[in-house]
All heavy atoms as an XYZ file, in Angstrom:
885
protein
N     -98.040    -14.727    -59.767
C     -98.054    -13.396    -59.991
C     -98.907    -12.715    -58.986
O    -100.088    -13.129    -58.876
C     -98.363    -13.108    -61.472
C     -98.335    -11.664    -61.773
S     -98.482    -11.260    -63.574
C     -99.174    -12.633    -64.356
N     -98.507    -11.554    -58.370
C     -99.396    -10.918    -57.507
C     -99.532     -9.491    -58.061
O     -98.668     -9.037    -58.828
C     -98.873    -10.839    -56.033
O     -97.643    -10.257    -56.005
N    -100.664     -8.882    -57.636
C    -100.894     -7.483    -58.094
C    -101.030     -6.561    -56.929
O    -101.448     -6.980    -55.878
N    -100.813     -5.360    -57.140
C    -100.980     -4.271    -56.242
C    -101.618     -3.171    -56.875
O    -101.150     -2.556    -57.933
C     -99.684     -3.802    -55.571
C     -99.829     -2.704    -54.552
C     -98.479     -2.322    -53.913
O     -97.464     -2.938    -54.140
N     -98.549     -1.335    -53.136
N    -102.768     -2.743    -56.385
C    -103.506     -1.516    -56.929
C    -103.245     -0.409    -55.970
O    -103.428     -0.495    -54.698
C    -104.987     -1.901    -56.910
C    -105.751     -0.573    -57.448
C    -105.223     -3.009    -57.978
N    -102.872      0.824    -56.498
C    -102.619      1.946    -55.652
C    -103.769      2.871    -55.808
O    -104.127      3.359    -56.889
C    -101.365      2.699    -56.103
C    -100.138      1.761    -56.117
C    -101.080      3.890    -55.340
C     -98.923      2.190    -56.733
N    -104.353      3.116    -54.691
C    -105.491      4.116    -54.640
C    -104.992      5.336    -54.019
O    -104.364      5.361    -52.959
C    -106.600      3.482    -53.803
C    -107.272      2.297    -54.363
N    -108.156      2.353    -55.407
C    -107.156      0.987    -54.015
C    -108.511      1.184    -55.792
N    -107.842      0.263    -54.968
N    -105.296      6.458    -54.635
C    -104.797      7.743    -54.135
C    -105.629      8.885    -54.695
O    -106.185      8.700    -55.829
C    -103.306      7.899    -54.469
O    -102.803      9.184    -54.051
N    -105.457      9.929    -54.095
C    -106.021     11.254    -54.714
C    -105.010     11.648    -55.855
O    -103.853     11.319    -55.848
C    -106.094     12.390    -53.685
O    -104.770     12.594    -53.197
C    -107.065     12.057    -52.526
N    -105.621     12.324    -56.858
C    -104.705     12.687    -58.025
C    -103.471     13.328    -57.616
O    -102.403     13.152    -58.160
C    -105.627     13.470    -58.958
C    -107.007     13.008    -58.532
C    -106.965     12.652    -57.099
N    -103.561     14.340    -56.752
C    -102.439     15.130    -56.310
C    -101.354     14.344    -55.611
O    -100.150     14.663    -55.571
C    -102.759     16.440    -55.556
C    -103.494     16.128    -54.217
C    -105.055     15.926    -54.327
O    -105.558     16.009    -55.486
O    -105.623     15.854    -53.351
N    -101.637     13.194    -55.006
C    -100.641     12.392    -54.311
C    -100.327     11.095    -55.048
O     -99.437     10.357    -54.529
C    -101.234     11.969    -52.930
C    -101.406     13.127    -51.919
O    -100.605     14.090    -52.031
N    -102.342     13.086    -51.077
N    -100.883     10.870    -56.240
C    -100.692      9.549    -56.844
C     -99.263      9.303    -57.285
O     -98.702      8.245    -56.987
C    -101.604      9.513    -58.072
C    -101.498      8.163    -58.790
C    -102.040      7.114    -58.353
C    -100.778      8.127    -59.976
C    -102.041      5.785    -58.935
C    -100.642      6.841    -60.628
C    -101.167      5.755    -60.088
N     -98.600     10.294    -57.905
C     -97.198     10.090    -58.379
C     -96.294      9.657    -57.224
O     -95.531      8.785    -57.412
C     -96.703     11.344    -59.030
C     -97.357     11.616    -60.468
O     -98.038     10.685    -61.032
N     -97.160     12.750    -60.883
N     -96.409     10.366    -56.167
C     -95.447     10.055    -55.040
C     -95.899      8.629    -54.419
O     -94.942      7.838    -54.133
C     -95.633     11.106    -53.877
C     -94.618     10.869    -52.799
C     -94.768     12.025    -51.694
O     -95.678     12.811    -51.669
N     -93.839     12.118    -50.788
N     -97.062      8.394    -54.317
C     -97.482      7.024    -53.720
C     -97.108      5.956    -54.683
O     -96.571      4.862    -54.216
C     -98.993      7.055    -53.566
C     -99.453      7.128    -52.132
C    -100.928      6.930    -52.023
C    -101.284      5.982    -50.956
N    -102.620      5.847    -50.587
N     -97.242      6.138    -55.967
C     -96.914      5.162    -56.931
C     -95.321      4.856    -56.966
O     -94.917      3.716    -56.953
C     -97.314      5.530    -58.305
C     -97.030      4.488    -59.379
C     -97.404      4.909    -60.794
O     -97.021      5.991    -61.142
N     -98.080      4.017    -61.443
N     -94.599      5.931    -56.886
C     -93.167      5.845    -56.895
C     -92.707      4.986    -55.719
O     -91.947      4.165    -55.890
C     -92.541      7.311    -56.761
C     -91.063      7.229    -56.698
C     -90.221      7.121    -57.815
C     -90.409      7.435    -55.426
C     -88.840      7.102    -57.641
C     -89.107      7.403    -55.285
C     -88.259      7.292    -56.345
O     -86.883      7.198    -56.215
N     -93.205      5.340    -54.526
C     -92.695      4.644    -53.281
C     -93.221      3.105    -53.354
O     -92.503      2.229    -52.902
C     -93.101      5.311    -52.050
C     -92.316      6.554    -51.701
C     -92.850      7.780    -51.781
C     -90.989      6.344    -51.590
C     -92.176      8.962    -51.625
C     -90.151      7.628    -51.360
C     -90.840      8.805    -51.447
O     -89.955      9.933    -51.181
N     -94.509      2.915    -53.834
C     -94.860      1.537    -53.934
C     -93.975      0.699    -54.910
O     -93.700     -0.439    -54.629
C     -96.377      1.527    -54.408
N     -93.708      1.290    -56.030
C     -92.902      0.635    -57.054
C     -91.442      0.270    -56.420
O     -90.815     -0.740    -56.686
C     -92.833      1.361    -58.381
C     -94.048      1.375    -59.220
C     -94.077      2.302    -60.350
C     -94.609      0.041    -59.543
N     -90.870      1.315    -55.849
C     -89.597      1.231    -55.280
C     -89.568      0.115    -54.159
O     -88.640     -0.677    -54.119
C     -89.076      2.575    -54.620
C     -88.717      3.532    -55.736
S     -87.488      2.965    -56.922
C     -85.993      2.920    -55.785
N     -90.664      0.063    -53.505
C     -90.738     -1.043    -52.469
C     -90.719     -2.471    -53.065
O     -90.063     -3.410    -52.624
N     -91.567     -2.536    -54.168
C     -91.446     -3.862    -54.886
C     -90.181     -4.216    -55.489
O     -89.620     -5.295    -55.447
C     -92.572     -3.876    -56.000
C     -94.025     -3.771    -55.480
C     -95.043     -3.616    -56.540
C     -94.369     -5.103    -54.656
N     -89.561     -3.139    -56.048
C     -88.252     -3.355    -56.666
C     -87.186     -3.681    -55.656
O     -86.210     -4.439    -55.907
C     -87.833     -2.102    -57.497
C     -88.592     -1.817    -58.682
C     -88.334     -0.534    -59.282
C     -88.289     -2.960    -59.796
N     -87.343     -3.232    -54.475
C     -86.410     -3.561    -53.417
C     -86.413     -5.071    -53.086
O     -85.403     -5.597    -52.455
N     -87.468     -5.773    -53.409
C     -87.619     -7.183    -53.182
C     -87.271     -8.021    -54.485
O     -87.510     -9.147    -54.656
C     -89.041     -7.572    -52.774
C     -89.287     -6.899    -51.382
N     -88.762     -7.169    -50.256
C     -90.271     -5.946    -51.202
C     -89.307     -6.419    -49.268
N     -90.235     -5.680    -49.790
N     -86.664     -7.323    -55.430
C     -86.317     -7.800    -56.767
C     -87.583     -8.376    -57.515
O     -87.490     -9.448    -58.120
C     -85.246     -8.855    -56.627
C     -83.970     -8.365    -56.117
O     -83.621     -7.250    -56.654
N     -83.271     -8.902    -55.278
N     -88.740     -7.869    -57.210
C     -89.850     -8.212    -57.930
C     -90.002     -7.614    -59.288
O     -89.278     -6.601    -59.572
C     -91.195     -7.799    -57.179
C     -91.443     -8.579    -55.845
O     -91.014     -9.642    -55.894
O     -92.074     -8.106    -55.059
N     -90.759     -8.157    -60.139
C     -91.015     -7.588    -61.533
C     -92.153     -6.607    -61.353
O     -93.098     -6.974    -60.717
C     -91.308     -8.695    -62.456
S     -91.676     -8.062    -64.113
N     -92.009     -5.440    -61.990
C     -93.094     -4.437    -61.781
C     -93.616     -3.908    -63.165
O     -92.770     -3.648    -64.043
C     -92.558     -3.193    -60.956
C     -93.631     -2.161    -60.841
C     -92.098     -3.683    -59.550
N     -94.835     -3.928    -63.365
C     -95.500     -3.255    -64.568
C     -96.445     -2.227    -64.083
O     -97.340     -2.536    -63.156
C     -96.245     -4.384    -65.325
C     -95.370     -5.463    -65.763
C     -96.967     -3.741    -66.451
C     -95.962     -6.575    -66.452
N     -96.304     -0.984    -64.470
C     -97.242      0.058    -64.055
C     -98.028      0.410    -65.391
O     -97.371      0.755    -66.406
C     -96.453      1.253    -63.470
N     -99.238      0.395    -65.291
C    -100.077      0.783    -66.538
C    -100.773      2.134    -66.203
O    -101.340      2.306    -65.196
C    -101.145     -0.243    -66.801
C    -100.595     -1.724    -66.961
C    -101.754     -2.704    -67.115
C     -99.773     -1.794    -68.277
N    -100.761      2.953    -67.202
C    -101.382      4.210    -67.149
C    -102.428      4.320    -68.352
O    -102.238      3.589    -69.342
C    -100.499      5.393    -67.262
C     -99.626      5.560    -66.072
N    -100.014      6.222    -64.928
C     -98.332      5.082    -65.805
C     -99.047      6.204    -64.062
N     -97.951      5.461    -64.613
N    -103.267      5.199    -68.197
C    -104.275      5.454    -69.324
C    -103.546      5.898    -70.655
O    -102.372      6.308    -70.645
N    -104.323      6.057    -71.648
C    -103.681      6.275    -73.051
C    -103.729      7.720    -73.352
O    -103.211      8.150    -74.437
N    -104.223      8.638    -72.467
C    -104.142     10.134    -72.814
C    -102.747     10.687    -72.698
O    -101.878     10.012    -72.020
C    -105.130     10.881    -71.880
C    -104.741     10.797    -70.397
O    -105.075      9.676    -69.798
O    -104.145     11.675    -69.838
N    -102.441     11.731    -73.308
C    -101.094     12.288    -73.262
C    -100.556     12.613    -71.835
O     -99.375     12.349    -71.650
C    -101.090     13.547    -74.204
C     -99.608     14.022    -74.490
C     -98.784     13.005    -75.209
O     -99.272     12.346    -76.157
N     -97.674     12.721    -74.697
N    -101.386     13.128    -70.994
C    -100.956     13.445    -69.641
C    -100.518     12.116    -68.993
O     -99.409     12.162    -68.328
C    -102.156     14.082    -68.885
C    -101.736     14.529    -67.434
C    -102.861     15.310    -66.894
C    -102.579     15.737    -65.437
N    -103.576     16.429    -64.773
N    -101.199     11.048    -69.123
C    -100.821      9.758    -68.506
C     -99.511      9.185    -69.124
O     -98.645      8.681    -68.436
C    -101.883      8.720    -68.642
O    -102.965      9.076    -67.922
N     -99.397      9.341    -70.555
C     -98.170      8.924    -71.221
C     -96.959      9.758    -70.602
O     -95.886      9.116    -70.368
C     -98.253      9.222    -72.619
C     -99.185      8.303    -73.365
C     -99.367      8.595    -74.824
C    -100.544      7.843    -75.473
N    -100.608      8.102    -76.883
N     -97.049     11.031    -70.437
C     -96.084     11.818    -69.826
C     -95.663     11.387    -68.385
O     -94.523     11.341    -68.043
C     -96.464     13.298    -69.833
C     -96.511     13.934    -71.197
O     -96.020     13.388    -72.200
N     -97.142     15.007    -71.292
N     -96.656     11.074    -67.624
C     -96.427     10.526    -66.225
C     -95.709      9.207    -66.259
O     -94.765      8.965    -65.472
C     -97.794     10.294    -65.582
C     -98.469     11.571    -65.024
C     -99.704     11.279    -64.287
C    -100.525     12.491    -63.869
N    -101.677     12.109    -63.104
N     -96.054      8.389    -67.178
C     -95.252      7.115    -67.380
C     -93.853      7.286    -67.693
O     -92.884      6.574    -67.025
C     -95.924      6.211    -68.464
O     -97.387      6.016    -68.118
C     -95.316      4.863    -68.584
N     -93.609      8.126    -68.665
C     -92.237      8.366    -68.956
C     -91.403      9.028    -67.902
O     -90.265      8.729    -67.636
C     -92.181      9.193    -70.373
C     -92.611      8.505    -71.477
N     -92.180      7.295    -71.927
C     -93.723      8.741    -72.295
C     -92.823      6.923    -72.946
N     -93.773      7.732    -73.246
N     -92.013      9.993    -67.164
C     -91.376     10.600    -66.112
C     -91.074      9.560    -64.921
O     -89.995      9.668    -64.301
C     -92.229     11.797    -65.525
C     -92.309     12.925    -66.437
O     -91.393     13.118    -67.284
N     -93.341     13.773    -66.280
N     -92.046      8.717    -64.660
C     -91.853      7.622    -63.692
C     -90.651      6.754    -64.062
O     -89.729      6.488    -63.276
C     -93.135      6.791    -63.534
C     -92.995      5.603    -62.555
C     -92.781      6.107    -61.186
C     -94.308      4.811    -62.690
N     -90.637      6.408    -65.314
C     -89.537      5.576    -65.769
C     -88.210      6.301    -65.619
O     -87.159      5.691    -65.094
C     -89.679      5.202    -67.323
N     -88.086      7.516    -65.941
C     -86.816      8.344    -65.658
C     -86.444      8.377    -64.234
O     -85.373      8.305    -63.822
C     -86.952      9.714    -66.187
C     -86.976      9.641    -67.763
C     -87.263     11.110    -68.393
O     -87.861     11.915    -67.704
N     -86.802     11.295    -69.554
N     -87.504      8.629    -63.380
C     -87.236      8.805    -61.873
C     -86.684      7.511    -61.300
O     -86.064      7.534    -60.213
C     -88.414      9.334    -61.211
O     -89.421      8.362    -61.113
N     -86.984      6.362    -61.857
C     -86.618      5.109    -61.234
C     -85.204      4.593    -61.751
O     -84.781      3.501    -61.510
C     -87.585      3.990    -61.438
C     -88.911      4.277    -60.714
C     -89.954      3.208    -61.119
C     -88.691      4.165    -59.226
N     -84.462      5.505    -62.434
C     -83.096      5.311    -62.790
C     -82.723      3.938    -63.401
O     -81.900      3.180    -62.947
C     -82.203      5.482    -61.602
N     -83.517      3.557    -64.452
C     -83.203      2.372    -65.150
C     -83.793      1.160    -64.553
O     -83.680      0.009    -65.169
N     -84.541      1.173    -63.499
C     -85.125     -0.066    -62.909
C     -86.447     -0.283    -63.385
O     -87.143     -1.158    -62.984
C     -85.122      0.102    -61.348
C     -83.576      0.081    -60.883
C     -83.436     -0.110    -59.536
N     -83.877     -1.448    -59.118
C     -84.071     -1.893    -57.841
N     -83.897     -1.010    -56.901
N     -84.487     -3.044    -57.634
N     -86.981      0.625    -64.216
C     -88.251      0.547    -64.750
C     -88.238      1.194    -66.146
O     -87.559      2.122    -66.385
C     -89.362      1.431    -63.843
C     -90.677      1.551    -64.384
C     -91.614      0.581    -64.388
C     -90.950      2.741    -65.134
C     -92.881      0.803    -64.862
C     -92.301      2.880    -65.568
C     -93.269      1.873    -65.400
N     -88.910      0.590    -67.087
C     -88.913      1.181    -68.424
C     -90.338      1.464    -68.871
O     -91.269      0.862    -68.352
C     -88.227      0.332    -69.400
O     -88.918     -0.907    -69.491
N     -90.492      2.337    -69.710
C     -91.790      2.785    -70.227
C     -91.944      2.234    -71.651
O     -91.073      2.224    -72.406
C     -91.839      4.328    -70.266
O     -93.014      4.760    -70.903
N     -93.152      1.606    -71.944
C     -93.409      1.149    -73.210
C     -94.460      1.976    -73.947
O     -95.292      2.612    -73.228
C     -93.801     -0.361    -73.234
C     -95.063     -0.677    -72.474
C     -92.689     -1.261    -72.666
C     -95.602     -1.995    -72.492
N     -94.426      1.960    -75.160
C     -95.350      2.807    -75.910
C     -96.801      2.153    -75.933
O     -96.923      1.004    -75.656
C     -94.835      2.899    -77.343
C     -93.575      3.693    -77.543
C     -93.706      5.076    -77.010
O     -94.758      5.772    -77.177
O     -92.649      5.521    -76.298
N     -97.755      2.922    -76.235
C     -99.225      2.481    -76.180
C     -99.492      1.299    -76.994
O    -100.138      0.398    -76.543
C    -100.030      3.692    -76.570
C    -101.536      3.400    -76.491
C    -102.390      4.534    -76.855
O    -101.862      5.650    -77.155
O    -103.597      4.490    -76.875
N     -98.846      1.234    -78.210
C     -99.167      0.064    -79.101
C     -98.561     -1.180    -78.429
O     -99.202     -2.206    -78.383
C     -98.480      0.338    -80.438
C     -98.596     -0.938    -81.284
C     -99.215      1.470    -81.171
N     -97.365     -1.127    -77.773
C     -96.784     -2.206    -77.162
C     -97.664     -2.651    -75.945
O     -97.889     -3.758    -75.612
C     -95.327     -1.973    -76.749
C     -94.459     -1.715    -77.921
C     -93.209     -0.979    -77.520
O     -93.233     -0.238    -76.599
O     -92.081     -1.395    -78.095
N     -98.128     -1.628    -75.245
C     -98.921     -1.873    -74.061
C    -100.210     -2.495    -74.398
O    -100.651     -3.457    -73.625
N    -100.848     -2.152    -75.517
C    -102.081     -2.821    -75.953
C    -101.850     -4.228    -76.304
O    -102.651     -5.170    -75.955
C    -102.690     -2.035    -77.111
C    -103.402     -0.768    -76.722
C    -103.857     -0.059    -77.946
C    -104.425      1.223    -77.560
N    -105.014      1.969    -78.776
N    -100.754     -4.567    -76.965
C    -100.336     -5.903    -77.334
C    -100.073     -6.707    -76.026
O    -100.558     -7.963    -75.964
C     -99.151     -5.965    -78.264
N     -99.440     -6.183    -75.124
C     -99.169     -6.899    -73.708
C    -100.485     -7.125    -73.122
O    -100.692     -8.256    -72.579
C     -98.265     -5.996    -72.995
C     -97.955     -6.551    -71.606
C     -97.182     -7.998    -71.678
C     -97.004     -5.668    -70.794
N    -101.372     -6.144    -73.038
C    -102.638     -6.310    -72.333
C    -103.459     -7.417    -72.989
O    -104.020     -8.237    -72.269
C    -103.311     -4.895    -72.288
C    -104.539     -4.912    -71.415
N    -105.778     -5.114    -71.892
C    -104.701     -4.823    -70.039
C    -106.682     -5.098    -70.830
N    -105.971     -4.899    -69.811
N    -103.441     -7.465    -74.213
C    -104.290     -8.423    -74.958
C    -103.768     -9.857    -74.744
O    -104.385    -10.783    -74.520
C    -104.275     -8.147    -76.441
C    -105.204     -9.080    -77.318
C    -106.668     -9.114    -76.926
O    -107.121     -7.891    -76.488
O    -107.318    -10.010    -76.929
N    -102.394     -9.907    -74.787
C    -101.693    -11.272    -74.532
C    -102.040    -11.708    -73.080
O    -102.380    -12.879    -72.851
C    -100.233    -11.108    -74.649
C     -99.423    -12.238    -74.020
C     -99.477    -13.563    -74.382
C     -98.748    -12.055    -72.801
C     -98.786    -14.566    -73.841
C     -97.969    -13.007    -72.166
C     -98.029    -14.312    -72.718
N    -102.022    -10.769    -72.029
C    -102.342    -11.207    -70.640
C    -103.733    -11.646    -70.515
O    -103.984    -12.625    -69.853
C    -101.862    -10.036    -69.751
C    -100.445     -9.821    -69.636
C    -102.439    -10.269    -68.293
C    -100.019     -8.624    -68.944
N    -104.640    -10.952    -71.215
C    -106.054    -11.388    -71.140
C    -106.250    -12.797    -71.690
O    -106.977    -13.671    -71.106
C    -106.956    -10.360    -71.974
C    -107.226     -9.098    -71.227
C    -108.101     -8.115    -71.835
C    -108.827     -8.523    -73.087
N    -109.542     -7.440    -73.713
N    -105.603    -13.031    -72.823
C    -105.680    -14.417    -73.409
C    -104.987    -15.451    -72.548
O    -105.562    -16.610    -72.379
C    -105.002    -14.479    -74.775
C    -105.764    -13.758    -75.926
C    -104.985    -13.830    -77.178
C    -105.787    -13.138    -78.342
N    -104.994    -13.136    -79.587
N    -103.863    -15.087    -71.959
C    -103.150    -16.020    -71.049
C    -103.995    -16.527    -69.891
O    -104.116    -17.566    -69.491
C    -101.815    -15.423    -70.697
C    -100.903    -16.412    -69.919
C    -100.419    -17.556    -70.750
C     -99.616    -15.593    -69.506
N    -104.573    -15.399    -69.228
C    -105.537    -15.660    -68.118
C    -106.641    -16.536    -68.362
O    -107.061    -17.399    -67.646
C    -105.923    -14.404    -67.494
C    -104.779    -13.602    -66.757
C    -107.097    -14.520    -66.474
C    -105.090    -12.157    -66.371
N    -107.176    -16.347    -69.670
C    -108.359    -17.124    -70.087
C    -107.964    -18.544    -70.670
O    -108.863    -19.329    -70.792
C    -109.037    -16.294    -71.225
N    -106.700    -18.839    -70.799
C    -106.244    -20.083    -71.306
C    -106.813    -21.207    -70.422
O    -106.586    -21.162    -69.203
C    -104.757    -20.116    -71.405
N    -107.414    -22.336    -70.993
C    -107.995    -23.440    -70.308
C    -107.062    -24.474    -69.890
O    -107.173    -25.228    -68.984
C    -109.125    -23.916    -71.106
C    -110.221    -22.987    -71.467
C    -111.541    -23.389    -70.955
C    -112.676    -22.546    -71.489
N    -112.834    -21.222    -70.745
N    -105.873    -24.526    -70.641
C    -104.874    -25.610    -70.331
C    -103.490    -24.944    -70.357
O    -103.256    -23.841    -70.862
C    -104.841    -26.598    -71.492
O    -104.427    -26.070    -72.692
C    -106.302    -27.281    -71.636
N    -102.510    -25.595    -69.678
C    -101.169    -25.209    -69.678
C    -100.637    -25.121    -71.050
O     -99.797    -24.185    -71.404
C    -100.350    -26.113    -68.812
O    -100.850    -26.153    -67.496
C     -98.868    -25.686    -68.663
N    -100.951    -26.090    -71.923
C    -100.412    -26.108    -73.286
C    -100.863    -24.888    -74.035
O    -100.200    -24.253    -74.772
C    -100.898    -27.400    -74.026
C    -100.303    -27.478    -75.403
C    -100.753    -28.711    -76.172
O    -101.637    -29.358    -75.793
N    -100.067    -29.016    -77.272
N    -102.115    -24.583    -73.848
C    -102.689    -23.279    -74.531
C    -101.878    -22.076    -74.086
O    -101.548    -21.287    -74.890
C    -104.172    -23.168    -74.356
O    -104.902    -24.278    -74.815
C    -104.681    -21.875    -74.943
N    -101.714    -21.982    -72.821
C    -100.912    -20.925    -72.196
C     -99.459    -20.887    -72.787
O     -98.971    -19.782    -73.092
N     -98.880    -22.026    -72.928
C     -97.530    -22.160    -73.442
C     -97.577    -21.658    -74.943
O     -96.601    -20.878    -75.380
C     -96.961    -23.585    -73.329
C     -95.700    -23.804    -73.930
C     -94.533    -23.177    -73.385
C     -95.577    -24.488    -75.074
C     -93.293    -23.403    -73.927
C     -94.229    -24.665    -75.701
C     -93.225    -24.196    -75.116
N     -98.455    -22.146    -75.765
C     -98.519    -21.785    -77.097
C     -98.745    -20.200    -77.328
O     -98.130    -19.564    -78.114
C     -99.527    -22.485    -77.893
C     -99.333    -24.054    -78.022
C    -100.466    -24.778    -78.583
C     -98.007    -24.285    -78.838
N     -99.642    -19.751    -76.493
C     -99.864    -18.243    -76.443
C     -98.535    -17.468    -76.144
O     -98.290    -16.481    -76.798
C    -100.952    -17.850    -75.450
C    -102.357    -18.192    -75.890
C    -103.339    -18.148    -74.717
C    -102.856    -17.441    -77.100
N     -97.844    -18.049    -75.197
C     -96.549    -17.372    -74.765
C     -95.552    -17.359    -75.969
O     -94.828    -16.445    -76.148
C     -96.071    -18.053    -73.608
O     -96.942    -17.945    -72.451
N     -95.524    -18.501    -76.655
C     -94.575    -18.598    -77.813
C     -95.011    -17.614    -78.898
O     -94.171    -16.983    -79.513
C     -94.567    -20.057    -78.346
C     -93.779    -21.093    -77.541
C     -93.947    -22.424    -78.235
C     -92.420    -20.688    -77.418
N     -96.315    -17.550    -79.218
C     -96.758    -16.658    -80.207
C     -96.398    -15.161    -79.825
O     -95.895    -14.409    -80.593
C     -98.262    -16.729    -80.442
C     -98.619    -18.083    -81.015
C     -98.827    -15.540    -81.179
C    -100.083    -18.465    -81.105
N     -96.577    -14.803    -78.535
C     -96.337    -13.466    -78.095
C     -94.758    -13.246    -78.152
O     -94.254    -12.179    -78.590
C     -96.765    -13.316    -76.649
C     -96.470    -11.931    -76.092
C     -97.254    -10.853    -76.611
C     -95.530    -11.619    -75.170
C     -97.059     -9.544    -76.113
C     -95.408    -10.457    -74.652
C     -96.114     -9.265    -75.169
N     -93.913    -14.233    -77.740
C     -92.397    -14.188    -77.837
C     -91.958    -13.912    -79.257
O     -91.115    -13.205    -79.493
C     -91.877    -15.378    -77.157
N     -92.685    -14.596    -80.170
C     -92.287    -14.464    -81.541
C     -92.496    -13.021    -82.052
O     -91.713    -12.522    -82.801
C     -93.039    -15.434    -82.543
C     -92.462    -16.785    -82.467
C     -93.261    -17.785    -83.277
C     -93.370    -17.270    -84.772
N     -94.103    -18.102    -85.627
N     -93.570    -12.405    -81.537
C     -93.747    -11.070    -81.952
C     -92.857     -9.984    -81.299
O     -92.513     -8.974    -81.885
C     -95.259    -10.600    -81.580
C     -96.240    -11.356    -82.241
C     -97.766    -10.933    -81.696
C     -98.789    -11.658    -82.390
N    -100.169    -11.344    -81.722
N     -92.330    -10.391    -80.122
C     -91.502     -9.461    -79.434
C     -89.848     -9.587    -79.518
O     -89.216     -8.677    -79.516
C     -91.763     -9.537    -77.929
S     -93.440     -9.231    -77.485
N     -89.536    -10.820    -79.899
C     -88.130    -11.091    -79.909
C     -87.648    -11.728    -81.208
O     -88.294    -12.709    -81.716
C     -87.735    -12.124    -78.760
C     -88.279    -11.605    -77.370
C     -89.279    -12.195    -76.798
C     -87.595    -10.547    -76.728
C     -89.703    -11.769    -75.469
C     -88.067    -10.166    -75.503
C     -89.167    -10.631    -74.895
N     -86.608    -11.336    -81.731
C     -86.124    -11.961    -82.907
C     -85.358    -13.215    -82.417
O     -84.891    -13.336    -81.371
C     -85.001    -11.056    -83.647
O     -83.954    -10.752    -82.727
C     -85.700     -9.839    -84.118
N     -85.451    -14.282    -83.331
C     -84.741    -15.447    -83.124
C     -85.519    -16.521    -82.387
O     -85.063    -17.657    -82.318
N     -86.668    -16.166    -81.920
C     -87.610    -17.219    -81.218
C     -87.977    -18.274    -82.284
O     -87.886    -19.499    -81.898
C     -88.811    -16.503    -80.574
C     -89.787    -17.722    -80.077
C     -88.424    -15.690    -79.477
N     -88.355    -18.011    -83.383
C     -88.728    -18.968    -84.439
C     -87.711    -19.907    -84.751
O     -88.023    -21.212    -84.800
C     -89.368    -18.240    -85.707
N     -86.507    -19.424    -84.761
C     -85.396    -20.403    -85.110
C     -85.135    -21.269    -83.935
O     -84.587    -22.372    -84.117
C     -84.117    -19.464    -85.340
C     -84.182    -18.727    -86.603
C     -82.931    -17.980    -86.806
C     -83.049    -16.836    -87.938
N     -81.959    -15.972    -88.000
N     -85.458    -20.870    -82.755
C     -85.135    -21.715    -81.556
C     -86.233    -22.824    -81.426
O     -85.975    -23.798    -80.555
C     -85.063    -20.905    -80.271
N     -87.369    -22.809    -81.987
C     -88.361    -23.688    -81.836
C     -88.098    -24.991    -82.588
O     -87.542    -24.991    -83.633
C     -89.747    -23.082    -82.233
C     -90.261    -21.899    -81.653
C     -91.429    -21.405    -82.301
C     -90.494    -22.202    -80.093
N     -88.654    -26.032    -82.054
C     -88.479    -27.387    -82.842
C     -89.513    -27.375    -84.027
O     -90.483    -26.577    -83.986
C     -88.788    -28.553    -81.832
O     -90.207    -28.453    -81.474
C     -87.883    -28.604    -80.659
N     -89.313    -28.285    -84.914
C     -90.169    -28.425    -86.032
C     -91.608    -28.642    -85.493
O     -92.620    -28.082    -86.022
C     -89.795    -29.512    -87.010
C     -90.788    -29.806    -88.057
C     -88.444    -29.145    -87.629
N     -91.756    -29.569    -84.470
C     -92.994    -29.865    -83.943
C     -93.733    -28.599    -83.280
O     -94.937    -28.371    -83.497
C     -92.952    -30.892    -82.886
C     -94.191    -31.589    -82.418
O     -95.240    -31.262    -82.969
N     -94.195    -32.219    -81.332
N     -92.936    -27.787    -82.578
C     -93.560    -26.569    -82.045
C     -93.947    -25.662    -83.119
O     -95.098    -25.016    -82.913
C     -92.495    -25.938    -81.056
C     -92.324    -26.710    -79.784
C     -91.106    -26.176    -79.096
O     -90.018    -25.730    -79.644
N     -91.058    -26.238    -77.764
N     -93.263    -25.399    -84.190
C     -93.634    -24.585    -85.158
C     -94.880    -25.015    -85.856
O     -95.650    -24.172    -86.298
C     -92.467    -24.413    -86.218
C     -91.405    -23.440    -85.876
C     -90.412    -23.281    -86.828
N     -89.471    -24.422    -86.617
C     -88.224    -24.503    -87.116
N     -87.696    -23.542    -87.825
N     -87.449    -25.494    -86.794
N     -94.988    -26.368    -86.049
C     -96.183    -26.912    -86.649
C     -97.429    -26.601    -85.718
O     -98.487    -26.223    -86.317
C     -96.023    -28.376    -86.942
N     -97.293    -26.838    -84.446
C     -98.389    -26.529    -83.572
C     -98.786    -25.041    -83.622
O     -99.959    -24.729    -83.630
C     -98.003    -26.908    -82.230
C     -98.168    -28.389    -81.887
C     -97.817    -28.752    -80.458
C     -97.834    -30.238    -80.302
N     -97.611    -30.601    -78.905
N     -97.756    -24.208    -83.618
C     -98.045    -22.714    -83.716
C     -98.770    -22.351    -84.965
O     -99.626    -21.530    -84.991
C     -96.808    -21.967    -83.506
C     -96.181    -21.830    -82.147
C     -94.915    -21.090    -82.201
C     -97.280    -21.200    -81.231
N     -98.434    -22.981    -86.092
C     -99.049    -22.569    -87.379
C    -100.550    -23.029    -87.415
O    -101.425    -22.424    -88.072
C     -98.309    -23.267    -88.546
O     -98.547    -24.643    -88.493
N    -100.861    -23.999    -86.545
C    -102.291    -24.471    -86.608
C    -103.112    -23.801    -85.348
O    -104.297    -23.996    -85.284
C    -102.333    -25.973    -86.375
C    -101.810    -26.710    -87.610
C    -101.991    -28.183    -87.483
N    -101.527    -28.836    -86.152
C    -100.370    -29.424    -85.970
N     -99.512    -29.393    -87.003
N    -100.069    -29.921    -84.830
N    -102.353    -23.223    -84.449
C    -103.026    -22.608    -83.219
C    -103.713    -21.256    -83.565
O    -103.023    -20.442    -84.125
C    -102.008    -22.365    -82.172
C    -102.519    -22.012    -80.848
C    -103.198    -22.925    -80.077
C    -102.380    -20.835    -80.342
C    -103.802    -22.627    -78.858
C    -102.870    -20.372    -79.140
C    -103.579    -21.309    -78.437
N    -104.945    -21.085    -83.236
C    -105.614    -19.929    -83.613
C    -105.160    -18.587    -82.804
O    -105.422    -17.538    -83.237
C    -107.120    -20.162    -83.268
C    -107.067    -21.307    -82.237
C    -105.761    -22.061    -82.532
N    -104.659    -18.845    -81.586
C    -104.152    -17.814    -80.754
C    -104.054    -16.458    -81.261
O    -104.117    -15.365    -80.732
């Protein structure tokens, strides 16, 4: 996973961000754009999502906080197994049917995992 930080003056930020995201999407990359939690930033996020015609979606602040917390834990994971278990826990929170797809052994490990 690679990251790109866009530095710009406030008046040029929206245009610069739009073109940077479109450039990444042109390469079929996955793009996540994070904005601050104030109402003005939330409006910018939703406007950006609309301007990218379905190639980008906007998530609500609560979902963004959960995603941010998961990413912090995943980066800090000391082993691949820990990262995998954290991913399963996150997937269970986000998608229905994940728990049913897990083996009995995986469910047991998750129930004991502090993640």
